[in-house]
N, C-alpha and C positions, 0 to 999 in steps of 0.2 A: 579372215585373211591370215596368212602365215606371218605372225608378228616378228619372227626371227629374220624375215627377209624384207618385208615392207610394213608400213603402217597405213591404215586407212584413216586419214585425218577427218573424221566425221564431225559435222556440226552437232548432230544429235546422236550420241553414241549408244544410248540405251537400247533403242530398237535394233541397232546393228549387232548387238550381242545375242539376240535371240536366234535360236536354231529352228529348223523346220524339217519335216519328214521329207525324205528323198522322193522326187517325182521321176517318172520315166522320161528319158531324154529323147526329144524328137531329133530327126535328122538335121544336120547342119547344112545350111545353104551358103555357098561361097561364090565370090566373083573374083575375077582376075586370075592370072596364071603366073606362077613363079617358075622360071625355066629350070631351076635346079630342085624342084619339088620341095621348096621351103615352106615354112609356116605350119608344118605338121604338128609341132609342139603347141603352137597357139591354138590350132583347131582342136586338139585333144583337150586342152585346158578349158576351152569354151564349152565343149560337150560335157565335161566333168562338172562344170558349174551348174549347168541345167539339171544334171543328174542329182546334184546335191540339193536342189530345191529352188534355185534362182528361176524366176518365171521366164526371162529371156535375156539374151546377150547380143550386143552388137560391137564389132571391133573393126578397126582399119589400121593397116600397117603401110608404111611407105619406106622404100629403100631404093638402092641403085637399080633394081629390076622393075620398079614401078610401084603401083598402088594395089594392095590386096585387101579385100574386105570379107567378112564372114558374119553370119548371124546364127543363133540357135534359140530354140524355145519360142515363146509367144510374147507378143506385145500387148495382148488383151486376153485376159483369162476368161472373159465372158464369151467372146466371139471366136477365140482361137486364132485370131489374125497373127501372123508371124511378125517378128521384129524386122525392121528395115535397116539396111546399111547406111541410109541417109537420116536415120532417126536423130532428132534433136532431144537433148536431155539436160537436166539440171546437173551441173558439174561440181557443185559444192566448193570445197576449198581449193580447187584448181584456180579459182578466181584470184587467189593470193599471188600467183605468179604474174598475172596481168597487173595487179596493183603495184607490186614491187618493181616491175618493168617501168611503169610510168614514173615512179619516184626516182628511179635511177636515170631516166631521161631528163627529169627536171634537174637532177644534180649535174648532169653533163652540160646542161644549159646555164649552169651557174645560178640557178634560182633558189637552191637550197643546198645544204650540206647534210650528209648522212649523220654527221656528228652534231647537228643542231639538236637542242633539247626539244622535247614535245612542247614545253611551255613557250618556247620561242614562237611557235605557230598557234598553239591552242592554250593560252594562259588560263590556268585554273581548271581546265577540263579534267585532267588526270590528277585528282587530289582527293584524299579521304582515306581513313583507316590505315595510314602509313604509305599510301601511294603518293608520289610526288613527281609530277611531270618535269620539274626542274632538274631532276637527276636521271632522267630517261632520255635516250637519244632515239632518233629516227631509225638508225641502224639496229638498235636493240628491239624496236618494234618488229622489224622485218625478219630478224633471225631468232625471235622468241627468247631473247635473254633479258627482257625488260622486267620480268617478275610480276607483270600486271595480271591480276586474277582473270581467269577465263569465265566470261559471263554465262556460257552454256553449262558450266558446272554448278551454278547457283541452284539451290534445292528447289526453290519455287519455280524457276524457269524449267528445270528438269521435270518436276512433278507435272507441270502443265503439258509439256510437249513429248514426254515419254509415256504418257497414259492415253489410252484410246479415247476416253471421254474428254480429257483435256485437249487433245489435239483437235477433235471434231468441234469442240466448243470455241476454240481460239484460232483455228486454222486461217481465218481471214482477217485477224487483227493486224493493225499496222504498228510496228515498233520503230521509232526513230533511232538513228545511230547514237544520238545523245542519250537516249533512254537506255540503250544497251550498255553504254559506258557507265552510266549511273548505277546499273545493277552490279557491275564489277566493283565499283567504288564502295559498295556496302560491305565488302570483304577486305581482309588484310592481303597484302601482296604475297605472292608465293615465295619470294626471296628478294634480297637486295639486288638492284639492277646490275647485271653483268656477272653475277656470282654463280649462276646456274642456268639451266635451260628447262622450259616447260611450254608446251604448245598451248597458245591462248588465242582464241578467236578475237578477243578484245583488241589485241595488238593491231589487227588488220582493219577493224572498225575505226580505230584511231588513225591508222595510216590513210584510210579513205578520207577522213575529215581533214588531214593535213593537205592532201592533194587539193581539196576544195578551197582551203584557206590560201594556199600558194597561188593557185591559178584563177580563182574566182569562178570556177566552173565545177560541177559535180565530178566525182571520180568516174562515174559512168560516162559522162560526156568526154572526159579526157581519154579514157580507154577506147572509146569509139573513134575519136579523132586521131589518136596516135597509133593504134594497133589494129582495130577491127577494119577500119576503112582502108588503110594502106595495104593490108594483107588480103583484102577482099574476103573476109571471113563472113560469108553471107548467112551462115547458120548461127552466128554468135550474137548474143544480145544481153543487155542488163535490164531485167524486167522491172526493177523498182518495187512497186506494189501490185503489179499485174499478176493475177493468180494463175493464168494458163500458160502452157508451153506451146509454141507455134508448131504447126504441122510442117513436115511429117514428124510424128512423134508417137510413142507408145504410152500406154497407161503405166503408172508407177505404183508400187505396192509396198506396204509395211505390215509387220505383225507386232502387236502391242502386248500380247498375252502369252507369249511362249510358243513352242512348236506345235501345240495342239489348238492354239487359239485361232480366231478367224484372220483371214487375210483382208486387209483394208485397202481400198483404192485411195491413194493419197496424191493423185496427180495434180489436183488444184489446191493451192494454198498461197498465202501471202509471203513471199520470200524476204520481206523486210526484216524478218527475224534473223537473217543471215547477213544482210547488207554487204559491205565490201569484204567481208570475211568469206562469202560463199554464195552469192545470189545468182551467179551467171548461168546462162543457158548456152549450149554449143552442140556440136556433133563431132564424131571421131575424126573426120577429114580435116575440119577446122583446127582441132587441137593438134593434130600432126603438123599442120602447116605453121601454127604458132610456135610450137617448141622447136621445130626445125629452123625457123627464122631466128628465134632467140639464140639458140646455141650456135647457129651458123654466123652470128655476128651481124645480122641485118637489122636488129632493133636497138642495139646498144653499141657505143664505142668500146674499144678493147678494154679500156681502164674500168668502165662500169661493169662490163661482163665479168671481168676478173673479180671485182668486188662481189658481184652476185654469186659467183662460184667459190667465194671464200667461206668455208664451212666451219661449223662448231659441232662438238659432240652432242648427241641427243641421248635421251633416256629410252629411246625406242629399241635400238639394237646397235651393237658395235659396227654393223654393216651399213647403218644409215646415218648420214651427217646432214646438217641443215645449213643452207646458205641464206640468201635473201629472197625468200619466197620460192625457193628451189631446193629440192632434195637431191643428194648424191647417194645412190644406193649401189653397193657392191653386190652383184648377184652371185649365186652359188658357183658359177663357172669363172668368176673373177672379173667379168665385164662390169664396167661402171655405166650406169644410166642416170640421166638427169631428168627431173620432172616433178610431179606432185600427184597425190591422191585426193579424192574428194567424195564426201558422203553427205547426203541430205535426205529428207524424207523420200523414200521410194527409189533412191538412186545411189549407186555406188560406182565410182569411176576411177580410172587410173590412166595417166598419160606420161610417157617417157620417151627419151631420145638419147642417142649416143652423143658423146662429147663434141663430135664434129658436125652434129645436126643432120646427118645423112640417113639415119635409120630411126624411124619413129613408130610408136604404137599407142593407140588410144582405145580403151575398152570400157564398156558400160554395162552394168546389170540394172534391170528395172525392178529390183527388190533390194532391201537394205539389211536383211537379217542373216544371210548366209552367202556362201560362195567365196572364191579365192582369186582375186585379181592378180595376186603375186604369181600364181602359177602361169597365167597368160603371159606375164612379163618375162618370166624365166623361159617359157616355151619359145617366145619370139626372139629373144636376144642370146639365148644359150643353145 
């Protein structure tokens, strides 16, 4: 992905860095008609992604003219079956926007404050090697200024899940949220809380635990009750430890050994390794609907939406700022879009919307080692 424009906030970054030989690009199938001939840039970017080696792409855009969808490439390398515009896929860190929304709803209800310390809700959980939950706020979890070490950067964790043998040996293991936090606590913090910024999946594992402590229900139950059900997001789910992706869906692929290495089918695995940092499954239409509702003010009161859109500088790019589970990206043409990226084994996704919630795009690659979702975003909004 063009890092100068966007960041792919992957849970498992090692495989995403691998390149692959370019494959011939099949024809793109599109549905819907834009009266002014729009979406040509998006279509071009989708075709280019497949030419660069992505097995298949599915994307859906929604604007004042209606809904437009497109696919390219294949959903199954063995059978050659194409991708579907209705494909469900693992959305990775896009999950974070849903988690942050629930916490902001709880704040609006007076059930917590973003300035509560982590220890206020989870005494002693964030403690060790310099970590201290008494000095970290819920807000700092959500905007990645807590300094909490990112558990996916742990060498043992990375060694297991970035290697072919390790992944296949451990792909069905269950990891509890508490265990993921414990992994992070074996390291020193990245910095003193509030003094810098660093993307850490541990922040959102802890955030999910806070939701459970405040409500007495799992974070997944709260997202389902507060967001999925009211918005009728029929393709969206929190699988927990379930290893499969509901149909309709495509196969998902990774490369563990570089561009000349084999392509592995990684469709099935236990997503508990991501927990509330990235376990969610959805499709492009549902993601468009969610972000449109969120930025359109249908999920949060004005005060909480303003807090969510209050951003801090990141180390990603001068063009990318981070709010509360929400990225603000200034595109090359000057347009600002709000949303999030997400990567997990075999899946790379991006979902963005304009500030008024009226123009949205969600795109997914069923491979995690190449391709440029940023180009699709630029093509759609510029």
